[in-house]
OpenMM code with the backbone's topology and positions (N, CA, C; nanometers):
from openmm import Vec3, app, unit

residues = "MET ILE GLY ILE SER TYR GLU LEU ALA GLU LYS ALA LEU HIS ALA ALA ILE GLU LYS ALA LYS SER LEU GLY ILE PRO VAL SER ILE ALA VAL VAL ASP THR GLY GLY HIS LEU VAL ALA PHE ALA ARG LEU ASP SER VAL TYR GLY VAL ILE ASP PHE ALA ILE LYS LYS ALA LYS THR ALA ILE MET PHE GLY ILE ASP SER ASP VAL MET GLY SER ILE ILE SER GLY ALA GLU ILE HIS GLY TYR GLY MET LEU ASN SER ASN HIS GLY LEU LEU THR LEU ALA GLY GLY VAL ILE ILE LYS ASP GLU ASN GLY ALA ILE ILE GLY ALA ILE GLY SER SER GLY GLY THR PRO GLU GLN ASP LYS GLU ILE ALA HIS THR GLY ALA SER ALA ILE ALA".split()
positions = [
    Vec3(-2.3157, 0.2180, 1.6839),
    Vec3(-2.1759, 0.1771, 1.7424),
    Vec3(-2.1923, 0.2619, 1.8862),
    Vec3(-2.1286, 0.1932, 1.9745),
    Vec3(-2.1150, 0.2376, 2.1255),
    Vec3(-1.9576, 0.2772, 2.1303),
    Vec3(-1.9259, 0.3916, 2.1478),
    Vec3(-1.7958, 0.4261, 2.1736),
    Vec3(-1.7163, 0.4596, 2.0699),
    Vec3(-1.6333, 0.3885, 2.0167),
    Vec3(-1.5215, 0.4225, 1.9309),
    Vec3(-1.5837, 0.3969, 1.7918),
    Vec3(-1.5387, 0.5083, 1.7003),
    Vec3(-1.5883, 0.5082, 1.5815),
    Vec3(-1.5160, 0.4355, 1.4848),
    Vec3(-1.5635, 0.3905, 1.3755),
    Vec3(-1.4912, 0.2955, 1.2897),
    Vec3(-1.3512, 0.3644, 1.2145),
    Vec3(-1.3860, 0.4977, 1.2174),
    Vec3(-1.2488, 0.5690, 1.1711),
    Vec3(-1.1403, 0.5671, 1.2843),
    Vec3(-1.1672, 0.5589, 1.4116),
    Vec3(-1.0857, 0.5693, 1.5002),
    Vec3(-1.0024, 0.4363, 1.5305),
    Vec3(-1.1075, 0.3464, 1.5349),
    Vec3(-1.0675, 0.1819, 1.5309),
    Vec3(-0.9838, 0.1548, 1.4176),
    Vec3(-0.9960, 0.1862, 1.2972),
    Vec3(-0.8834, 0.1780, 1.2021),
    Vec3(-0.7525, 0.2578, 1.2318),
    Vec3(-0.7469, 0.3762, 1.2906),
    Vec3(-0.6309, 0.4422, 1.3488),
    Vec3(-0.5858, 0.3753, 1.4193),
    Vec3(-0.6140, 0.3156, 1.5073),
    Vec3(-0.5736, 0.2384, 1.6197),
    Vec3(-0.5029, 0.0935, 1.5812),
    Vec3(-0.5812, 0.0527, 1.4757),
    Vec3(-0.5213, -0.0838, 1.4182),
    Vec3(-0.4349, -0.0663, 1.3271),
    Vec3(-0.4177, 0.0067, 1.2392),
    Vec3(-0.3095, 0.0644, 1.1976),
    Vec3(-0.2038, 0.0839, 1.2794),
    Vec3(-0.1858, 0.1664, 1.3582),
    Vec3(-0.0865, 0.1749, 1.4676),
    Vec3(-0.0289, 0.0558, 1.4733),
    Vec3(-0.1066, -0.0335, 1.5568),
    Vec3(-0.0545, -0.1729, 1.6061),
    Vec3(-0.0058, -0.2423, 1.4897),
    Vec3(-0.0629, -0.2448, 1.3534),
    Vec3(-0.0182, -0.3314, 1.2797),
    Vec3(0.1464, -0.3121, 1.2522),
    Vec3(0.1831, -0.1472, 1.2335),
    Vec3(0.2828, -0.1300, 1.1920),
    Vec3(0.3802, -0.1697, 1.3326),
    Vec3(0.3474, -0.1759, 1.4471),
    Vec3(0.4333, -0.1709, 1.5577),
    Vec3(0.4673, -0.3466, 1.5307),
    Vec3(0.3747, -0.4173, 1.5293),
    Vec3(0.3855, -0.5377, 1.5081),
    Vec3(0.4929, -0.5719, 1.3966),
    Vec3(0.4762, -0.5239, 1.2579),
    Vec3(0.5719, -0.5561, 1.1565),
    Vec3(0.6739, -0.4757, 1.2188),
    Vec3(0.7330, -0.3565, 1.2742),
    Vec3(0.8429, -0.3340, 1.3305),
    Vec3(0.9102, -0.4023, 1.4038),
    Vec3(0.8395, -0.5362, 1.4777),
    Vec3(0.8987, -0.6161, 1.5839),
    Vec3(0.9092, -0.7637, 1.4747),
    Vec3(0.8170, -0.7557, 1.3834),
    Vec3(0.8658, -0.8945, 1.3194),
    Vec3(0.7575, -0.9812, 1.3893),
    Vec3(0.6519, -0.9681, 1.4226),
    Vec3(0.5512, -1.0501, 1.5119),
    Vec3(0.4083, -1.0887, 1.4355),
    Vec3(0.4063, -1.2043, 1.4000),
    Vec3(0.2750, -1.2253, 1.3329),
    Vec3(0.1586, -1.2323, 1.4394),
    Vec3(0.1025, -1.1566, 1.4572),
    Vec3(-0.0250, -1.1355, 1.5574),
    Vec3(-0.1573, -1.1419, 1.4582),
    Vec3(-0.2461, -1.1268, 1.5681),
    Vec3(-0.3932, -1.0936, 1.5232),
    Vec3(-0.4313, -1.0125, 1.6220),
    Vec3(-0.5228, -0.8843, 1.5569),
    Vec3(-0.5149, -0.7505, 1.6547),
    Vec3(-0.6532, -0.7210, 1.6581),
    Vec3(-0.7214, -0.7035, 1.7439),
    Vec3(-0.8645, -0.7135, 1.7334),
    Vec3(-0.9375, -0.5495, 1.8383),
    Vec3(-1.0039, -0.4973, 1.7647),
    Vec3(-1.0714, -0.3361, 1.8040),
    Vec3(-1.2030, -0.3506, 1.8482),
    Vec3(-1.2437, -0.3515, 1.9429),
    Vec3(-1.3745, -0.3504, 2.0112),
    Vec3(-1.4276, -0.2341, 2.0901),
    Vec3(-1.5790, -0.1952, 2.0451),
    Vec3(-1.6294, -0.0905, 2.1372),
    Vec3(-1.6649, -0.1284, 2.2470),
    Vec3(-1.7376, -0.0221, 2.3232),
    Vec3(-1.7570, -0.0350, 2.4658),
    Vec3(-1.8370, -0.1326, 2.5178),
    Vec3(-1.9139, -0.1946, 2.4066),
    Vec3(-1.9887, -0.3019, 2.4270),
    Vec3(-1.9606, -0.4321, 2.3733),
    Vec3(-1.8312, -0.4159, 2.3506),
    Vec3(-1.7336, -0.5723, 2.3342),
    Vec3(-1.7188, -0.6110, 2.1964),
    Vec3(-1.8093, -0.5534, 2.1146),
    Vec3(-1.8201, -0.5723, 1.9806),
    Vec3(-1.7049, -0.5425, 1.8803),
    Vec3(-1.6927, -0.6418, 1.7999),
    Vec3(-1.5589, -0.6262, 1.7171),
    Vec3(-1.5878, -0.5029, 1.6162),
    Vec3(-1.4799, -0.4244, 1.6147),
    Vec3(-1.5122, -0.3045, 1.5096),
    Vec3(-1.4133, -0.3363, 1.4068),
    Vec3(-1.2768, -0.3954, 1.4129),
    Vec3(-1.1594, -0.3776, 1.3135),
    Vec3(-1.0813, -0.5069, 1.3724),
    Vec3(-1.0271, -0.5627, 1.2620),
    Vec3(-0.9731, -0.6657, 1.3155),
    Vec3(-0.8274, -0.6752, 1.1826),
    Vec3(-0.7363, -0.7292, 1.2296),
    Vec3(-0.6274, -0.7881, 1.1654),
    Vec3(-0.5628, -0.9032, 1.1918),
    Vec3(-0.5262, -0.9699, 1.0686),
    Vec3(-0.4383, -1.1132, 1.0807),
    Vec3(-0.3532, -1.0955, 1.0130),
    Vec3(-0.2287, -1.1171, 1.1027),
    Vec3(-0.0990, -1.0799, 1.0294),
    Vec3(-0.0278, -1.2264, 0.9969),
    Vec3(-0.0803, -1.3158, 0.9339),
    Vec3(0.0156, -1.4479, 0.9566),
    Vec3(0.0155, -1.5115, 1.0899),
    Vec3(-0.0686, -1.4820, 1.1501),
    Vec3(-0.0859, -1.5563, 1.2576),
    Vec3(-0.1518, -1.6907, 1.2711),
    Vec3(-0.1235, -1.7825, 1.3468),
    Vec3(-0.2075, -1.8976, 1.3684),
    Vec3(-0.3387, -1.8699, 1.4111),
    Vec3(-0.4002, -1.9764, 1.3794),
    Vec3(-0.5552, -1.9597, 1.4467),
    Vec3(-0.5767, -1.9052, 1.5681),
    Vec3(-0.5387, -2.0159, 1.6827),
    Vec3(-0.5770, -1.9865, 1.7874),
    Vec3(-0.5731, -1.8279, 1.8201),
    Vec3(-0.4707, -1.7621, 1.8016),
    Vec3(-0.4450, -1.6344, 1.8195),
    Vec3(-0.5438, -1.5415, 1.8044),
    Vec3(-0.6237, -1.5741, 1.6891),
    Vec3(-0.7396, -1.5075, 1.6296),
    Vec3(-0.8410, -1.4726, 1.7676),
    Vec3(-0.9058, -1.5737, 1.8350),
    Vec3(-0.9720, -1.5951, 1.9521),
    Vec3(-0.9360, -1.5109, 2.0671),
    Vec3(-0.7962, -1.5494, 2.0875),
    Vec3(-0.7312, -1.4561, 2.2298),
    Vec3(-0.7079, -1.3228, 2.1803),
    Vec3(-0.6733, -1.2754, 2.0995),
    Vec3(-0.6619, -1.1232, 2.0603),
    Vec3(-0.8276, -1.0727, 2.0976),
    Vec3(-0.9433, -1.1347, 2.0518),
    Vec3(-1.0713, -1.0985, 2.0679),
    Vec3(-1.1045, -1.0765, 2.1951),
    Vec3(-1.0546, -1.2212, 2.2890),
    Vec3(-1.1030, -1.1959, 2.4310),
    Vec3(-1.0168, -1.1235, 2.4872),
    Vec3(-0.8733, -1.0989, 2.4681),
    Vec3(-0.8226, -0.9935, 2.5172),
    Vec3(-0.8743, -0.8671, 2.5395),
    Vec3(-0.9267, -0.7922, 2.4325),
    Vec3(-0.9838, -0.6816, 2.3969),
    Vec3(-1.1062, -0.6910, 2.4567),
    Vec3(-1.2183, -0.7717, 2.4551),
    Vec3(-1.3329, -0.8185, 2.5408),
    Vec3(-1.3199, -0.7950, 2.6967),
    Vec3(-1.2217, -0.8727, 2.7266),
    Vec3(-1.1791, -0.8545, 2.8791),
    Vec3(-1.1575, -0.7245, 2.9608),
    Vec3(-1.0486, -0.6387, 2.8606),
    Vec3(-0.9970, -0.4899, 2.8954),
    Vec3(-1.1439, -0.4398, 2.8761),
    Vec3(-1.2192, -0.4390, 2.7791),
    Vec3(-1.3459, -0.3263, 2.7840),
    Vec3(-1.4466, -0.3604, 2.8856),
    Vec3(-1.4855, -0.4902, 2.9379),
    Vec3(-1.5574, -0.5577, 3.0281),
    Vec3(-1.5505, -0.5179, 3.1673),
    Vec3(-1.3922, -0.4906, 3.2131),
    Vec3(-1.3524, -0.4474, 3.3363),
    Vec3(-1.3139, -0.3053, 3.3347),
    Vec3(-1.2759, -0.2615, 3.2243),
    Vec3(-1.1997, -0.1106, 3.2275),
    Vec3(-1.0971, -0.0936, 3.2503),
    Vec3(-1.0182, -0.2159, 3.2482),
    Vec3(-0.8740, -0.2217, 3.2797),
    Vec3(-0.7986, -0.3078, 3.2004),
    Vec3(-0.6743, -0.2838, 3.1684),
    Vec3(-0.6227, -0.3793, 3.0790),
    Vec3(-0.6205, -0.4808, 3.1306),
    Vec3(-0.6002, -0.6108, 3.0119),
    Vec3(-0.6397, -0.7247, 3.0425),
    Vec3(-0.5266, -0.7965, 3.1511),
    Vec3(-0.4128, -0.7481, 3.1292),
    Vec3(-0.3286, -0.8473, 3.2344),
    Vec3(-0.3362, -0.7701, 3.3935),
    Vec3(-0.3688, -0.6707, 3.3829),
    Vec3(-0.4129, -0.5992, 3.5274),
    Vec3(-0.5149, -0.6799, 3.6075),
    Vec3(-0.6483, -0.7063, 3.5137),
    Vec3(-0.7407, -0.8086, 3.5672),
    Vec3(-0.6911, -0.9140, 3.5982),
    Vec3(-0.5942, -0.9935, 3.5393),
    Vec3(-0.5401, -1.1300, 3.5853),
    Vec3(-0.4830, -1.0908, 3.7144),
    Vec3(-0.4092, -1.0007, 3.7384),
    Vec3(-0.2998, -0.9668, 3.8440),
    Vec3(-0.4535, -0.9576, 3.9645),
    Vec3(-0.5620, -0.9059, 3.9670),
    Vec3(-0.6311, -0.8824, 4.0490),
    Vec3(-0.7287, -1.0261, 4.1045),
    Vec3(-0.7741, -1.1127, 3.9770),
    Vec3(-0.8128, -1.2396, 4.0107),
    Vec3(-0.7197, -1.3188, 4.0890),
    Vec3(-0.5940, -1.3070, 3.9971),
    Vec3(-0.5113, -1.3963, 4.0956),
    Vec3(-0.4498, -1.3922, 4.2465),
    Vec3(-0.4843, -1.2639, 4.2959),
    Vec3(-0.4344, -1.1963, 4.4050),
    Vec3(-0.5134, -1.1667, 4.5302),
    Vec3(-0.6673, -1.1913, 4.4187),
    Vec3(-0.7896, -1.1385, 4.5289),
    Vec3(-0.8477, -1.2553, 4.6136),
    Vec3(-0.7842, -1.3987, 4.5977),
    Vec3(-0.8215, -1.5210, 4.6713),
    Vec3(-0.9661, -1.5146, 4.6267),
    Vec3(-1.0169, -1.5063, 4.4955),
    Vec3(-1.1414, -1.5499, 4.4582),
    Vec3(-1.1307, -1.6551, 4.3697),
    Vec3(-1.2613, -1.7129, 4.3346),
    Vec3(-1.2731, -1.8089, 4.2249),
    Vec3(-1.2915, -1.7299, 4.1165),
    Vec3(-1.1875, -1.7181, 4.0212),
    Vec3(-1.2189, -1.6572, 3.8999),
    Vec3(-1.2788, -1.7590, 3.7635),
    Vec3(-1.3059, -1.8505, 3.8025),
    Vec3(-1.3628, -1.9399, 3.7247),
    Vec3(-1.5156, -1.8783, 3.6414),
    Vec3(-1.5831, -1.8507, 3.6988),
    Vec3(-1.7249, -1.8070, 3.6479),
    Vec3(-1.7024, -1.6497, 3.5777),
    Vec3(-1.6038, -1.5970, 3.6351),
    Vec3(-1.5738, -1.4592, 3.5918),
    Vec3(-1.5277, -1.4667, 3.4405),
    Vec3(-1.4153, -1.5749, 3.4369),
    Vec3(-1.3255, -1.5908, 3.3266),
    Vec3(-1.4079, -1.6640, 3.2112),
    Vec3(-1.4873, -1.7269, 3.2516),
    Vec3(-1.5800, -1.8201, 3.1653),
    Vec3(-1.7294, -1.7414, 3.1230),
    Vec3(-1.7349, -1.6615, 3.1709),
    Vec3(-1.8734, -1.5623, 3.1439),
    Vec3(-1.8392, -1.4768, 2.9910),
    Vec3(-1.9723, -1.4461, 2.9229),
    Vec3(-1.9532, -1.3877, 2.8102),
    Vec3(-1.8325, -1.4889, 2.7045),
    Vec3(-1.8821, -1.5904, 2.6848),
    Vec3(-1.8039, -1.6747, 2.5902),
    Vec3(-1.6697, -1.6848, 2.5901),
    Vec3(-1.5996, -1.6760, 2.7389),
    Vec3(-1.4818, -1.6618, 2.7611),
    Vec3(-1.4155, -1.5754, 2.7864),
    Vec3(-1.3331, -1.5086, 2.8752),
    Vec3(-1.2385, -1.3566, 2.8794),
    Vec3(-1.0965, -1.4442, 2.8891),
    Vec3(-0.9992, -1.3446, 2.8748),
    Vec3(-0.8546, -1.4069, 2.8850),
    Vec3(-0.7908, -1.2730, 2.9662),
    Vec3(-0.7224, -1.2912, 3.0574),
    Vec3(-0.6452, -1.2187, 3.1276),
    Vec3(-0.5247, -1.2327, 3.1482),
    Vec3(-0.4576, -1.2395, 2.9831),
    Vec3(-0.3224, -1.2252, 2.9942),
    Vec3(-0.2824, -1.0714, 2.9045),
    Vec3(-0.1680, -1.0666, 2.9374),
    Vec3(-0.1411, -0.9030, 2.8544),
    Vec3(-0.1683, -0.9181, 2.7168),
    Vec3(-0.2165, -0.8160, 2.6725),
    Vec3(-0.2342, -0.7617, 2.5260),
    Vec3(-0.3610, -0.7081, 2.5254),
    Vec3(-0.4554, -0.6842, 2.6251),
    Vec3(-0.5860, -0.6429, 2.5977),
    Vec3(-0.5512, -0.4876, 2.6449),
    Vec3(-0.5943, -0.3943, 2.5932),
    Vec3(-0.5666, -0.2486, 2.6508),
    Vec3(-0.7010, -0.1570, 2.6016),
    Vec3(-0.7068, -0.0980, 2.7144),
    Vec3(-0.8040, 0.0259, 2.7166),
    Vec3(-0.7822, 0.1052, 2.6074),
    Vec3(-0.8888, 0.1525, 2.5093),
    Vec3(-0.8695, 0.2841, 2.4192),
    Vec3(-0.9538, 0.4211, 2.4835),
    Vec3(-0.8894, 0.5098, 2.5132),
    Vec3(-0.9369, 0.6193, 2.5868),
    Vec3(-0.9243, 0.7411, 2.4672),
    Vec3(-1.0166, 0.8127, 2.4489),
    Vec3(-1.0599, 0.9262, 2.3665),
    Vec3(-0.9443, 1.0440, 2.4505),
    Vec3(-0.9441, 1.1812, 2.3604),
    Vec3(-0.8642, 1.2932, 2.4225),
    Vec3(-0.9095, 1.3148, 2.5347),
    Vec3(-1.0125, 1.3049, 2.5875),
    Vec3(-1.0676, 1.3581, 2.7381),
    Vec3(-1.0697, 1.2375, 2.8301),
    Vec3(-0.9988, 1.1285, 2.7858),
    Vec3(-0.9862, 1.0461, 2.9073),
    Vec3(-1.1100, 0.9531, 2.9108),
    Vec3(-1.2130, 0.9510, 2.8242),
    Vec3(-1.3492, 0.8600, 2.8667),
    Vec3(-1.2857, 0.7006, 2.7560),
    Vec3(-1.3325, 0.6027, 2.8103),
    Vec3(-1.3186, 0.5114, 2.7552),
    Vec3(-1.4015, 0.4841, 2.6755),
    Vec3(-1.3387, 0.4345, 2.5360),
    Vec3(-1.4331, 0.4342, 2.4086),
    Vec3(-1.4160, 0.2985, 2.3415),
    Vec3(-1.3267, 0.2050, 2.3924),
    Vec3(-1.3048, 0.0977, 2.3365),
    Vec3(-1.1745, 0.0141, 2.3775),
    Vec3(-1.1585, -0.0872, 2.3279),
    Vec3(-1.0222, -0.1714, 2.3681),
    Vec3(-0.9642, -0.2304, 2.2670),
    Vec3(-0.8567, -0.2647, 2.2526),
    Vec3(-0.7650, -0.3267, 2.1517),
    Vec3(-0.7028, -0.4455, 2.2178),
    Vec3(-0.6944, -0.5438, 2.1314),
    Vec3(-0.6144, -0.6890, 2.1861),
    Vec3(-0.5162, -0.7091, 2.0762),
    Vec3(-0.4080, -0.7836, 2.1182),
    Vec3(-0.3291, -0.8380, 2.0561),
    Vec3(-0.2784, -0.9701, 2.0852),
    Vec3(-0.2454, -1.0725, 1.9895),
    Vec3(-0.2102, -1.2098, 2.0411),
    Vec3(-0.1073, -1.2538, 1.9254),
    Vec3(-0.0352, -1.3449, 1.9824),
    Vec3(0.0595, -1.3954, 1.8697),
    Vec3(0.2196, -1.3663, 1.9144),
    Vec3(0.2645, -1.2579, 2.0112),
    Vec3(0.3957, -1.2383, 2.0682),
    Vec3(0.3986, -1.3010, 2.1835),
    Vec3(0.4807, -1.2658, 2.2391),
    Vec3(0.5378, -1.2828, 2.3953),
    Vec3(0.4477, -1.2079, 2.4536),
    Vec3(0.3893, -1.1966, 2.5981),
    Vec3(0.3031, -1.0994, 2.6496),
    Vec3(0.3330, -0.9474, 2.6739),
    Vec3(0.4592, -0.9218, 2.6663),
    Vec3(0.5434, -0.8184, 2.6749),
    Vec3(0.5236, -0.7586, 2.5089),
    Vec3(0.4958, -0.8413, 2.4378),
    Vec3(0.5167, -0.7719, 2.2976),
    Vec3(0.3548, -0.7472, 2.2797),
    Vec3(0.2687, -0.8375, 2.3024),
    Vec3(0.1557, -0.8140, 2.2804),
    Vec3(0.1028, -0.7046, 2.3305),
    Vec3(0.1447, -0.6583, 2.4442),
    Vec3(0.0793, -0.5355, 2.5227),
    Vec3(0.1665, -0.4254, 2.4656),
    Vec3(0.2559, -0.4415, 2.3912),
    Vec3(0.3490, -0.3120, 2.3590),
    Vec3(0.2616, -0.2818, 2.2229),
    Vec3(0.2522, -0.4071, 2.1353),
    Vec3(0.1696, -0.3431, 2.0287),
    Vec3(0.0203, -0.3066, 2.0620),
    Vec3(-0.0295, -0.3349, 2.1645),
    Vec3(-0.1864, -0.2789, 2.1884),
    Vec3(-0.1695, -0.1770, 2.2168),
    Vec3(-0.0577, -0.1267, 2.3175),
    Vec3(-0.0515, 0.0046, 2.3743),
    Vec3(-0.0098, 0.1110, 2.2879),
    Vec3(0.0532, 0.0673, 2.1392),
    Vec3(0.0841, 0.1647, 2.0513),
    Vec3(-0.0391, 0.1626, 1.9578),
    Vec3(-0.1420, 0.0916, 1.9623),
    Vec3(-0.2553, 0.1197, 1.9008),
    Vec3(-0.3308, 0.2124, 1.9744),
    Vec3(-0.3558, 0.1788, 2.1335),
    Vec3(-0.4534, 0.2619, 2.1975),
    Vec3(-0.3892, 0.3970, 2.1897),
    Vec3(-0.2497, 0.4040, 2.2073),
    Vec3(-0.1727, 0.5667, 2.2465),
    Vec3(-0.2139, 0.6323, 2.0768),
    Vec3(-0.2577, 0.5746, 1.9828),
    Vec3(-0.2513, 0.6422, 1.8527),
    Vec3(-0.3891, 0.7460, 1.8596),
    Vec3(-0.4775, 0.6834, 1.9443),
    Vec3(-0.6152, 0.7846, 1.9362),
    Vec3(-0.5818, 0.8974, 2.0499),
    Vec3(-0.5385, 0.8901, 2.1792),
    Vec3(-0.5489, 0.9840, 2.2244),
    Vec3(-0.4699, 1.1129, 2.2334),
] * unit.nanometer
topology = app.Topology()
chain = topology.addChain("A")
for resn in residues:
    res = topology.addResidue(resn, chain)
    for name in ("N", "CA", "C"):
        topology.addAtom(name, app.Element.getBySymbol(name[0]), res)
């Protein structure tokens, strides 16, 4: 495994699950390592489509080393043709909810993605998970 350990991935996932439950949001949450490989996943009564969205948000964050919504702002504001970028690696998703996970030294070790709520809720859930590590 590259980056995040299973134990830390579970810690981030558990924190994000608790936040989603406190908000009453039925989301899917994915944690990936630095290679974009799924390490941990939870589905809280969410619909099918958001499973893929959660994974893609996490993969987008780790691929570019920044939160997924920030990458969306870069693409839309840079006047570049983002089609190839967004459709690489089985598709990426530049909506809020993909957040980089850093260790206590500030090194990127993975990413977490949440999908099923509003963009703000997804981002809050993912940030809660990521914050449980550092």
